[in-house]
Structures are given as structure tokens and as C-alpha cells.
C-alpha positions as CSV (number, residue, x, y, z in Angstrom):
1,X,3.9,24.0,2.8
2,X,1.6,24.0,5.8
3,X,2.9,25.8,8.9
4,X,2.0,22.9,11.1
5,X,4.6,20.7,9.3
6,X,8.3,20.9,9.1
7,X,8.8,24.7,9.2
8,X,11.3,26.8,11.0
9,X,8.6,28.9,12.7
10,X,6.7,26.1,14.4
11,X,7.3,24.6,17.8
12,X,10.4,22.4,17.9
13,X,8.8,19.4,19.5
14,X,7.9,15.9,18.3
15,X,4.9,14.0,19.7
16,X,3.4,10.7,18.6
17,X,0.1,9.3,19.7
18,X,0.2,5.9,21.4
19,X,-0.8,4.0,18.2
20,X,2.3,5.1,16.3
21,X,5.0,5.8,18.9
22,X,8.2,4.2,17.7
23,X,9.8,1.5,19.7
24,X,13.1,2.6,21.3
25,X,15.8,2.0,18.8
26,X,18.5,-0.3,19.9
27,X,20.7,0.8,17.0
28,X,23.6,3.0,18.0
29,X,24.0,6.4,16.3
30,X,27.7,6.5,17.1
31,X,28.5,5.3,13.6
32,X,26.1,7.7,11.9
33,X,28.2,9.3,9.1
34,X,26.7,12.7,9.3
35,X,26.8,13.6,13.0
36,X,24.9,16.9,12.6
37,X,22.3,15.1,10.5
38,X,21.3,12.3,13.0
39,X,17.6,11.6,12.8
40,X,17.0,12.4,16.5
41,X,18.9,15.7,16.3
42,X,16.8,16.5,13.3
43,X,13.6,15.9,15.2
44,X,14.7,18.1,18.0
45,X,15.1,21.0,15.5
46,X,12.1,20.3,13.4
47,X,8.4,21.0,13.9
48,X,7.0,17.5,14.1
49,X,4.5,18.3,16.9
50,X,1.1,17.4,15.4
51,X,-0.2,13.8,15.4
52,X,-2.2,13.1,12.3
53,X,-3.3,9.7,13.5
54,X,-6.2,11.1,15.6
55,X,-6.9,14.1,13.5
56,X,-10.1,14.4,11.5
57,X,-10.6,17.8,9.9
58,X,-13.5,16.8,7.7
59,X,-16.0,14.9,9.9
60,X,-18.9,15.6,7.5
61,X,-17.3,13.7,4.6
62,X,-18.1,10.0,4.2
63,X,-15.3,7.6,5.4
64,X,-14.0,4.8,3.2
65,X,-11.6,1.9,3.7
66,X,-9.9,0.8,0.4
67,X,-8.1,-2.6,0.0
68,X,-5.7,-2.1,-2.8
69,X,-2.2,-2.7,-4.1
70,X,0.4,-0.1,-5.0
71,X,-0.4,0.4,-8.7
72,X,-3.9,0.1,-10.2
73,X,-5.8,2.3,-7.7
74,X,-3.1,5.0,-7.7
75,X,-4.7,6.3,-10.9
76,X,-7.9,7.4,-9.2
77,X,-6.5,8.6,-5.9
78,X,-6.3,12.2,-7.0
79,X,-9.9,12.2,-8.1
80,X,-11.0,10.5,-4.9
81,X,-9.8,13.6,-3.0
82,X,-12.6,15.5,-4.6
83,X,-15.1,13.2,-3.0
84,X,-13.6,12.6,0.4
85,X,-10.2,12.6,2.0
86,X,-11.4,10.5,4.9
87,X,-9.9,7.3,3.4
88,X,-8.0,4.5,5.1
89,X,-5.8,3.0,2.4
90,X,-4.9,-0.6,3.4
91,X,-1.9,-2.1,1.6
92,X,0.0,-5.3,1.7
93,X,3.6,-5.6,2.8
94,X,4.6,-8.5,0.6
95,X,5.9,-6.8,-2.5
96,X,9.2,-8.3,-3.6
97,X,10.0,-6.6,-6.8
98,X,12.5,-3.9,-7.9
99,X,14.3,-1.8,-5.3
100,X,12.0,-3.1,-2.6
101,X,13.4,-6.6,-3.1
102,X,16.9,-5.3,-2.8
103,X,16.2,-3.5,0.4
104,X,14.5,-6.6,1.9
105,X,17.4,-8.9,0.7
106,X,20.1,-6.8,2.3
107,X,18.3,-5.2,5.3
108,X,15.3,-7.5,5.9
109,X,12.0,-6.2,7.2
110,X,8.6,-5.8,5.4
111,X,8.3,-4.5,1.9
112,X,7.5,-0.8,1.8
113,X,7.2,-0.2,-2.0
114,X,3.3,-0.2,-2.2
115,X,3.0,2.0,0.9
116,X,5.6,4.5,-0.4
117,X,3.7,4.6,-3.8
118,X,0.4,5.4,-2.1
119,X,2.0,8.0,0.2
120,X,3.4,9.8,-2.8
121,X,0.0,9.8,-4.6
122,X,-1.6,11.4,-1.5
123,X,1.2,13.9,-1.0
124,X,0.7,17.7,-1.2
125,X,1.1,19.4,-4.6
126,X,-0.1,22.9,-3.6
127,X,3.3,24.7,-3.5
128,X,6.6,24.7,-5.2
129,X,8.3,23.2,-2.2
130,X,5.7,20.4,-1.9
131,X,6.3,19.5,-5.6
132,X,10.1,19.6,-5.0
133,X,9.8,17.1,-2.0
134,X,7.5,14.9,-4.1
135,X,10.0,14.9,-7.0
136,X,12.8,13.9,-4.7
137,X,11.0,11.1,-2.9
138,X,9.5,9.9,-6.2
139,X,12.8,9.8,-8.0
140,X,14.4,6.6,-9.3
141,X,18.1,6.1,-9.9
142,X,19.4,5.0,-13.3
143,X,19.3,1.4,-14.4
144,X,23.1,1.3,-14.9
145,X,24.5,0.2,-11.5
146,X,27.6,2.5,-11.7
147,X,25.6,5.6,-12.6
148,X,23.0,4.8,-10.0
149,X,25.5,4.5,-7.2
150,X,27.1,7.8,-8.3
151,X,23.8,9.6,-8.3
152,X,22.9,8.2,-5.0
153,X,26.0,9.6,-3.4
154,X,25.2,13.0,-4.9
155,X,21.8,12.8,-3.3
156,X,22.8,11.6,0.1
157,X,25.5,14.2,0.3
158,X,23.1,17.0,-0.5
159,X,24.7,18.0,-3.8
160,X,22.1,16.8,-6.3
161,X,19.8,19.2,-8.2
162,X,16.8,17.4,-6.7
163,X,17.4,19.3,-3.5
164,X,16.7,22.6,-5.2
165,X,13.5,24.1,-3.8
166,X,13.6,22.0,-0.6
167,X,14.0,24.2,2.5
168,X,16.5,23.5,5.2
169,X,14.1,21.8,7.7
170,X,12.9,19.4,5.1
171,X,16.3,18.9,3.6
172,X,17.8,18.0,7.0
173,X,15.0,15.6,7.9
174,X,15.0,13.7,4.6
175,X,18.8,13.7,4.3
176,X,19.2,12.4,7.8
177,X,17.2,9.2,7.1
178,X,18.8,8.7,3.7
179,X,22.2,8.9,5.4
180,X,21.0,6.5,8.1
181,X,19.9,4.1,5.4
182,X,23.3,4.3,3.8
183,X,24.9,3.7,7.2
184,X,22.9,0.5,7.6
185,X,24.0,-0.8,4.2
186,X,27.6,-0.2,5.0
187,X,27.3,-2.1,8.2
188,X,26.2,-5.2,6.2
189,X,29.8,-5.7,4.9
190,X,28.9,-9.2,3.7
191,X,26.2,-7.9,1.3
192,X,26.7,-5.7,-1.7
193,X,23.7,-3.4,-2.3
194,X,22.6,-2.7,-5.9
195,X,21.2,0.9,-6.3
196,X,20.1,0.2,-9.9
197,X,16.6,1.7,-10.5
198,X,16.4,2.4,-6.7
199,X,13.6,4.5,-5.3
200,X,14.7,7.4,-3.1
201,X,11.3,7.2,-1.3
202,X,11.9,3.6,-0.6
203,X,15.4,4.3,0.8
204,X,14.0,7.1,3.0
205,X,11.2,4.9,4.2
206,X,13.5,2.0,5.0
207,X,15.9,4.3,6.9
208,X,13.0,5.6,9.1
209,X,11.6,2.1,9.7
210,X,15.0,0.7,10.8
211,X,15.8,3.7,13.0
212,X,12.4,3.6,14.8
213,X,12.1,-0.2,14.6
214,X,8.5,0.6,13.7
215,X,6.7,0.5,10.3
216,X,3.9,2.7,11.7
217,X,6.3,5.4,12.8
218,X,8.0,5.4,9.4
219,X,4.6,5.9,7.7
220,X,3.9,8.7,10.2
221,X,7.1,10.4,9.3
222,X,6.7,10.0,5.6
223,X,3.2,11.3,5.8
224,X,4.4,14.4,7.6
225,X,7.3,15.1,5.3
226,X,5.0,14.7,2.2
227,X,2.1,16.6,3.8
228,X,-0.6,13.9,3.4
229,X,-4.0,15.2,4.6
230,X,-4.4,14.4,8.3
231,X,-7.6,12.4,7.8
232,X,-6.1,10.2,5.1
233,X,-4.5,7.1,6.5
234,X,-2.0,4.7,4.9
235,X,-2.1,1.5,6.8
236,X,0.0,-1.7,6.3
237,X,-2.4,-4.6,6.7
238,X,0.3,-6.2,8.9
239,X,2.3,-4.0,11.2
240,X,5.6,-5.8,11.4
241,X,9.4,-5.5,11.3
242,X,9.8,-9.0,9.9
243,X,10.2,-10.0,6.3
244,X,7.1,-11.8,5.0
245,X,6.9,-13.7,1.7
246,X,3.6,-14.3,-0.1
247,X,2.9,-17.8,-1.2
248,X,0.1,-19.4,-3.3
249,X,-1.1,-22.9,-3.8
250,X,-2.5,-23.8,-7.2
251,X,-5.3,-26.3,-7.7
252,X,-2.8,-28.7,-9.2
253,X,-0.9,-28.6,-5.9
254,X,1.9,-26.4,-7.1
255,X,3.3,-23.9,-4.5
256,X,4.7,-20.6,-5.8
257,X,6.8,-18.4,-3.5
258,X,7.0,-14.7,-3.9
259,X,4.5,-12.0,-5.0
260,X,6.2,-11.3,-8.3
261,X,6.7,-15.0,-9.1
262,X,2.9,-15.3,-8.8
263,X,2.0,-12.2,-10.8
264,X,4.9,-11.0,-12.9
265,X,7.8,-13.6,-12.9
266,X,11.1,-12.1,-13.9
267,X,14.7,-13.3,-14.4
268,X,15.8,-11.6,-11.2
269,X,17.0,-8.3,-12.8
270,X,16.5,-4.9,-11.3
271,X,14.7,-3.6,-14.3
272,X,11.2,-2.2,-13.9
273,X,8.6,-5.0,-13.8
274,X,6.7,-5.2,-17.1
275,X,3.0,-5.5,-16.2
276,X,1.7,-5.8,-19.7
277,X,-0.4,-8.9,-20.1
278,X,1.5,-10.2,-23.0
279,X,4.8,-10.2,-21.1
280,X,4.1,-13.1,-18.7
281,X,3.2,-16.8,-19.3
282,X,0.0,-18.3,-18.0
283,X,-0.1,-20.2,-14.8
284,X,-0.3,-24.0,-15.1
285,X,-3.5,-24.0,-13.0
286,X,-5.8,-21.6,-11.2
287,X,-4.9,-20.3,-7.8
288,X,-6.5,-22.0,-4.9
289,X,-5.3,-19.8,-2.0
290,X,-2.7,-17.3,-0.9
291,X,-0.8,-17.4,2.4
292,X,2.2,-15.9,4.2
293,X,5.6,-17.5,4.6
294,X,8.6,-16.5,6.6
295,X,12.1,-17.7,7.4
296,X,12.4,-15.8,10.6
297,X,13.7,-18.1,13.3
298,X,14.2,-20.9,10.9
299,X,16.4,-21.9,8.0
300,X,13.4,-23.0,6.0
301,X,10.6,-20.9,4.5
302,X,7.5,-22.0,6.3
303,X,3.8,-20.9,6.5
304,X,3.0,-18.3,9.2
305,X,-0.2,-16.7,10.4
306,X,0.5,-13.0,11.1
307,X,-2.1,-10.9,12.8
308,X,-3.9,-8.0,11.2
309,X,-2.9,-4.5,12.0
310,X,-5.3,-3.4,14.9
311,X,-5.6,0.0,13.2
312,X,-7.1,-1.7,10.1
313,X,-9.6,-3.6,12.2
314,X,-10.6,-0.4,14.0
315,X,-11.2,1.4,10.7
316,X,-13.1,-1.6,9.3
317,X,-15.5,-1.4,12.2
318,X,-16.3,2.3,11.7
319,X,-16.1,3.4,8.1
320,X,-19.2,4.2,5.9
321,X,-18.0,2.1,2.9
322,X,-15.6,-0.7,2.3
323,X,-14.0,-0.9,-1.2
324,X,-12.1,-3.8,-2.9
325,X,-10.1,-1.9,-5.5
326,X,-9.3,-3.1,-9.0
327,X,-5.8,-4.5,-9.5
328,X,-4.0,-7.8,-9.0
329,X,-6.7,-9.8,-7.2
330,X,-4.6,-12.5,-5.7
331,X,-1.4,-10.6,-4.9
332,X,-2.7,-7.1,-4.1
333,X,-6.2,-7.6,-2.6
334,X,-6.4,-11.1,-1.2
335,X,-3.2,-10.8,1.0
336,X,-5.1,-8.2,3.1
337,X,-8.3,-10.4,3.3
338,X,-6.9,-13.7,4.5
339,X,-5.9,-12.5,8.0
340,X,-7.9,-13.4,11.1
341,X,-10.4,-10.7,12.0
342,X,-10.9,-9.2,8.6
343,X,-13.7,-11.4,7.4
344,X,-15.3,-11.4,10.8
345,X,-15.7,-7.6,10.9
346,X,-16.6,-7.1,7.2
347,X,-19.4,-9.7,7.4
348,X,-20.8,-8.0,10.5
349,X,-21.1,-4.6,8.9
350,X,-24.3,-3.2,7.2
351,X,-22.4,-0.6,5.1
352,X,-21.8,-0.6,1.4
353,X,-19.2,-3.1,0.4
354,X,-18.1,-2.4,-3.2
355,X,-16.0,-4.4,-5.6
356,X,-14.3,-2.5,-8.4
357,X,-14.1,-5.1,-11.2
358,X,-11.0,-5.2,-13.3
359,X,-11.4,-4.3,-17.0
360,X,-9.1,-7.0,-18.2
361,X,-7.8,-10.5,-17.3
362,X,-4.3,-11.0,-16.1
363,X,-2.1,-14.0,-15.1
364,X,-3.9,-14.4,-11.8
365,X,-7.5,-14.2,-13.2
366,X,-7.3,-15.8,-16.6
367,X,-10.8,-17.0,-17.7
368,X,-12.5,-15.4,-14.7
369,X,-16.1,-14.0,-14.9
370,X,-17.4,-11.4,-12.4
371,X,-18.8,-14.1,-10.1
372,X,-15.3,-15.7,-10.1
373,X,-13.9,-12.5,-8.6
374,X,-16.6,-12.6,-6.0
375,X,-15.9,-16.2,-5.2
376,X,-12.2,-15.5,-4.8
377,X,-12.8,-12.7,-2.4
378,X,-15.3,-14.7,-0.4
379,X,-12.9,-17.6,-0.2
380,X,-10.1,-15.3,1.0
381,X,-12.2,-13.7,3.7
382,X,-13.7,-17.0,4.8
383,X,-10.2,-18.6,4.7
384,X,-11.9,-21.5,3.0
385,X,-8.8,-23.5,2.1
386,X,-6.6,-22.6,5.1
387,X,-6.6,-24.0,8.7
388,X,-10.1,-25.6,9.1
389,X,-10.2,-24.3,12.7
390,X,-10.2,-20.8,11.4
391,X,-12.6,-21.1,8.5
392,X,-15.8,-19.0,8.2
393,X,-18.9,-20.0,6.2
394,X,-20.3,-16.6,5.3
395,X,-22.2,-15.9,2.1
396,X,-20.7,-13.8,-0.7
397,X,-23.4,-11.1,-0.1
398,X,-22.0,-10.6,3.4
399,X,-18.8,-9.4,1.9
400,X,-19.9,-7.7,-1.3
401,X,-23.2,-6.0,-2.1
402,X,-22.3,-3.7,-4.9
403,X,-20.3,-4.3,-8.1
404,X,-18.9,-1.4,-10.2
405,X,-18.0,-2.6,-13.8
406,X,-16.0,-0.7,-16.4
407,X,-17.9,-0.4,-19.7
408,X,-16.5,-2.5,-22.6
409,X,-14.3,-4.5,-20.2
410,X,-13.4,-8.1,-21.1
411,X,-14.5,-9.7,-17.8
412,X,-17.9,-11.3,-18.5
413,X,-20.6,-10.1,-16.1
414,X,-22.7,-13.2,-15.4
415,X,-25.7,-11.7,-13.8
416,X,-27.5,-14.9,-12.9
417,X,-24.4,-16.2,-11.0
418,X,-24.1,-12.9,-9.3
419,X,-27.8,-13.0,-8.3
420,X,-27.2,-16.5,-6.9
421,X,-24.5,-15.0,-4.8
422,X,-26.9,-12.4,-3.5
423,X,-25.4,-9.5,-5.5
424,X,-28.0,-7.5,-7.4
425,X,-26.5,-4.0,-7.4
426,X,-24.4,-4.0,-10.6
427,X,-23.4,-0.6,-12.0
428,X,-21.7,0.1,-15.3
429,X,-19.1,2.9,-15.2
430,X,-17.5,4.8,-18.1
431,X,-14.1,3.4,-19.0
432,X,-10.9,4.4,-20.8
433,X,-8.5,2.3,-22.8
434,X,-4.9,2.2,-21.6
435,X,-2.6,0.8,-24.3
436,X,-0.5,-1.0,-21.6
437,X,-3.1,-2.5,-19.4
438,X,-6.3,-2.4,-21.5
439,X,-9.7,-1.3,-20.3
440,X,-9.9,0.5,-17.0
441,X,-12.2,2.9,-15.2
442,X,-12.5,6.5,-16.1
443,X,-11.3,8.1,-12.8
444,X,-13.9,10.8,-12.7
445,X,-16.8,8.5,-13.6
446,X,-15.7,5.9,-11.1
447,X,-15.5,8.3,-8.2
448,X,-18.8,9.8,-9.1
449,X,-20.4,6.3,-9.1
450,X,-18.8,5.5,-5.8
451,X,-20.1,8.7,-4.3
452,X,-23.6,8.0,-5.6
453,X,-23.5,4.5,-4.0
454,X,-22.4,5.9,-0.6
455,X,-24.8,8.8,-0.7
456,X,-27.8,6.5,-1.5
457,X,-26.9,4.1,1.4
458,X,-26.3,6.9,3.9
459,X,-29.6,8.7,3.0
460,X,-31.5,5.4,3.3
461,X,-30.0,4.9,6.8
462,X,-31.1,8.4,7.8
463,X,-34.7,7.7,6.6
464,X,-34.7,4.4,8.5
465,X,-33.6,6.2,11.7
466,X,-36.3,8.8,11.3
């Protein structure tokens, strides 16, 4: 792995820029089960001395900001690297399924599953050790609770085969935060933690977040350990240590609480969420709006209005292209759009603003045409159905000016309605058929089309300046 990362030959110091410095942890390390593996001791002996937050090693590449969730866009992340690595990946912190839900239930805090998923996709794969670290952090425990707990102990004690190929500096750093996570579970004696189908990456992430009392610092650490390109940013749309619940209001007045209850309702088991379209019932009514809820400081779940991560607002103000990725429109994309400041900045930009249209309908978008997707995004950014004092009245074309459509997709492209919305740049892109999710973009064709859109806009701007 790169010498500037966790290697024994580099300088044994750890510096964070002001935007990602962790808050001082108030959690005592006196009960840490592996004294020699305490996180702070690990930092003192590891080479975490380079801040990737301000680094930009490829200034000639175009810069993108992508609003996405933790699944659909993952399939094109590797291909995107061939176009540009100057990408700010903005992800929600409201996922409440699988092992993420169990972590939040027992330890509280924001959901880290989508962020961990994107970090893994961006991680280095250029060496045997890089692949070993990726395998470890991408590993899931067995579904059987007893077997899962047994395997977890083997991993946290450093005895599992997954540690093979991971050098001592990496091993000590990763293991320290896994042990710290275990310590936090043991301190919650009133709660029994279920390790079934648990993600080792999620456990590492949660341990780092709790230790630093900072989600940004946890992302920084995960990025360093998995060697994400310094100019690639993974940004939570809300930088918080509080637990947030996503809610939605249907047009018939029904309120649904929880991201997975909205998109992929389950019976509460720890089994992997089945995202095949046939596996979930239809909603009784279309979705009117999404919003955030919290029980922090109250016994009752109530609507809250969190602020957007300042780093996201900063990136939005400066990137060359804004992308709304394909995926779950209401639960993956819109939660990042309804926050104060997001719509204001996007509407003020003259850059390309590209919507990647889904290839199939899902529970959230049943019966939608292309213009319906545009309307939903516009309503979210305008906060049309929220607090009337915070509503915007911007036109759809101020938020979206280009539409990329997968060929042979089942979403009708209603050109006349799109034209009425001010969207005339509609580009068809080669697609592939996935037996589980249906029609989706061919990754190489999608990134080439996106590159062409950005290049055309940037060359036009250069001509206008001349």
C-alpha cells in the first residue's frame, strides 16, 4: 500500500485538518479490553500524518458531486475512476436495515452502512495487502447468531484467517477499533447485541465514530485504512452523532417511519434485505414528501430539521457537475435534497445538473414517468410540502438540465412534459439487464456519456470566456 499511509517506515504522527478533527472523546479508555491496542496508542505508533481532506492530486480532472444511496451507484464507481477521481459522494445517514439497524438500536448514532459501502467501493485494490484489508472490512458474519458471535470473537482477537496478508500497522489499527466497538457493546449490559449477518466494516466504523465522537473523523480514518484516493470524498449529508429516522407522508395522509419500512419493509429479521421488485407490496398511495424524525431529548418520535453538512454545501458551490444518481429516489436521493441550503445552492449554479434515470419502477416510484422523477426531485429541493416559511419556488430546469436514460428501460420518457419543465437534453445510454433489479445502465457507457456531457459544457464555458 502507499507509503504515505499506515506503514512502519513513515512518520509516527497523526494530524487532522480543522474540518475533520475529532471532538475530544469523553469515553474512558480504562476499560478497554486490549490495553496495548487502544486506538490512541495505535495512532501514536502508526503513520496517519497526511490529511486527505485538503488534498487534490488531479486538479485537471473535472470535479463531480454525486447524490446517491449505498447500493445502485456502487456498480459504476469503479468505472467512474477512469473518468475522474475528483468526486464528492454525498450519502444519507438514515439507513436502518441489517447490521446498521442493530448498531443504531444498541449504540445509537447515525447509520453508517451506506457510507461504509461507498468507502469499500472506492478503496485501493492495487496490492495483495490492499485486497486483504478490503476483504476484512467487507466481510459479513454468518446468519446463524451463534456462529456469527463465534466468528466475531475470532476476528476481534486477531485469530481469524481474514487477518492473513494484513501487516502489523494495519492489523493493530483495525483491531483496536473493533475491540473498542466490542467494549461499547459490553458496557450496554441491558441490551443484547445480535451479530447475525454483521458487517465488519460497519463495526469498525461505529467503533471509530464513538471513540472520536465524530462521524467525519471516522470517515477520515476509514478512508486512510482503505486507501481511498485523496481527492475522492465520502460525505454524510448530515454530520451528526445523533440517531435520525427517515419518515414519509403519503398523499392519503399515511405516515411511514423508517427507511426500510418505506422502501423494503421486512419482518424485523437480520437477514439481508431483498431488493427484488416482486418481494415488496405496493404502497397504498404515492409519496408526498420525506422528512427526518428523532427521539433525541424526547420520548416520542418527532419531526426535526437537521442542517446540511457544511462540507457538502462547499462542494456544491464549486464542482463542475452535479449528479442525481439512479437508485431509490425517495429513500436514497431525496433525504439529501430536503435540507436547508441544498436547493438554494444548486439552483444558483450554471453547471451541468444530471439526473440518471432508473431503468425500472420500484415501490417508491410505481407508475412514474421521467417527468415524475423530475417533479419529485424539484419538490424535495424546493421543500414544497414542508414548512411554508422554508419553501422555494424554483423551476425544475434550475435543478436538472440533462437526463441520461438507460435504453429499453421501463420508465416512460415523456418528452413533451420534460420540455414543459425546461429539460431538452435527453440522452439515451446503453443498458444491461440484471436478473434481480431489471434494466440498468451499462457502467462503461454511462460514464462515457457523463464525461461527454461534462466536456461539452466545460468547452462551451471556455469559448464564452474567450
